[in-house]
C-alpha positions, 0 to 999 in steps of 0.5 A: 263481304256481302254482295247485293245478291248475298245481303241478309234478307233480315238485317235485325235479328232477335236471338234467344238465350238462357242464363248460362256460360255457354251462351258466350258466343252470342254475348261476344258477337253482340258485345263486339258487334261481329254481326255488323261486318255481315250486315246484321244487328243482333238483339239478345233476348234472355229467356227464363227457361228452355221451354221459353226458348222453344215457345218463342221460337215456334211463335216467331217472337225470336228468330234463332236461339242458343238452344239445347241440341236435344230441344231441337230434336225433341220438337222435331219429333213432337216429343218435346212440345208441339211438332215443328220442322227445326234446323241446326245451322251450327254447334256452339260448344262442346262439353261444359256441363256437369252433375252436382249432388248434395254434400251428403251424397257427394261425401259418400261417393268420395269415401268409396261408395258407388253412386248406387250405394250412395243413393240407396243410403237415402232410403227413398228415390233421389230427386234429380233435376234436369233442364228439359225432357228431351234436352242434353242434360236429361240424356247425360243424366240418364246415361250416367245413371245407367252406366252406374247401374241405375234405371233412370226411369224407375230408380230416381225421380227426375224433374225439370227446372230452369238452370238458374233455379237449380242451386236454390232448389238444392239449398231448399232440400227440394233436390238431391242433385242436378245436371245442368250447365255452368255457372250453376254448379259453381254457384251451388258449391259457393253456397255450400249446398252441392258438390260437382261429382261428374263432368258430362265430358267424362260421359261422352268426351267432347260431346256436342252441347248447345246449338244455334236453333231456328225453325226450318222455314226461317232458313228457307225464307232467309238463307242469306240471313242464316248464313250471315248469322253462322258467319257471325257466330263462327267469328265469335267462337273463334275469338273465344278460343284464340286467347285466354284473355278473351275468355276472361273478358267474356266472363265479365260480360256474361256476369252482367245483370241482364245476362247471367247476373252472378259474380265473374269469379263464379264464371271465369275459372271453368270458362278458362278451363279449370275443371278440377277433374283429371279426366274432364275436358274443358268447354270448347267453342271453336277448335279450328271449326271442329266444334261447330260442324252440325254432324248428322251422326250426332243428331242421330244419337239423340234420336237413338237415346229417345228410343232407348228411354221410351220417348220415341218409337219411330222407325230407326230407318228414318233417323238418317233422313230426319237428321239430314233435314235438321242439320244444315250441313250445306248451309254451314259449309257455305258460311264457314268457307266465307270466313276461312273456317275449315270443314273437319275431316270427320264431318260425315261421321265422328266416332264417339266412345262413352264412359260405359265402353259403348261406341257411336255410331255402333 
């Protein structure tokens, strides 16, 4: 319950999103109007691409957004567009992304070829798409390629496409594969133009994926509003995880023409946890709040990957300071406490183990 001192400074918020299954927390929050109990009215604003999300956040046309974790850090470092001080008040989901390849390449891998051997059969560098130069999908793709003995900067041609364009580009022969979120892998498979070969949760089990993103000056000017928004979205994330029937309903809402615009049966199976891969982990939105805490160690991982791939040359001694400024842990704690969400035991540092045996923090 808001008191006059804690009431949101802005009662109406414009929230950006891209047409993806993992925009579900925003769609649920709006459909069920969870914001009303926290003094907020939400307006959802679909954007055509992650670059559109970035640009409208920076110019103030939207207040906050469903965004790639790596988009926030790329803008913060000035390598994903113009520099701006950014904020991550919470994480919206884990897992739920994948790599799809053309049937020709997927068949070779299924028949026993390594990824490297399958790509060599093309007699040219494969063309692989991801969704933003510093985004999560670029980092998952690069990591997967390197773990399979390929240099992602030399052995493949990596291009950027908006997620909704992936399946059509694969069908047109413009791509050999892509890394993105759902439901675009399900769409590619339904069209017979691609097959899913790896889930990103097989690269980093339970990796953070989309976050609530805003400019840092928004948090500074409107702290009550930001806390109210985090409370609202925590309730939406909790609702999504507490009953499979809730996710079935969310699949129908996501299918709407003004949200994703594909059939519910292309969204529901993987939203409900049917990965079809023994070692893949399903998309998670809450898990008693373990998903949502904006861990600084996760933010530092993205900076380390940018350094690994030559995107960023800043002093590693500054990484902790940058992550502490971006990830709004104190604000998150306040908001979570207000809606009865526990702080994870591993809030300060969560140890991650990757497909190649690497451990983070190392």
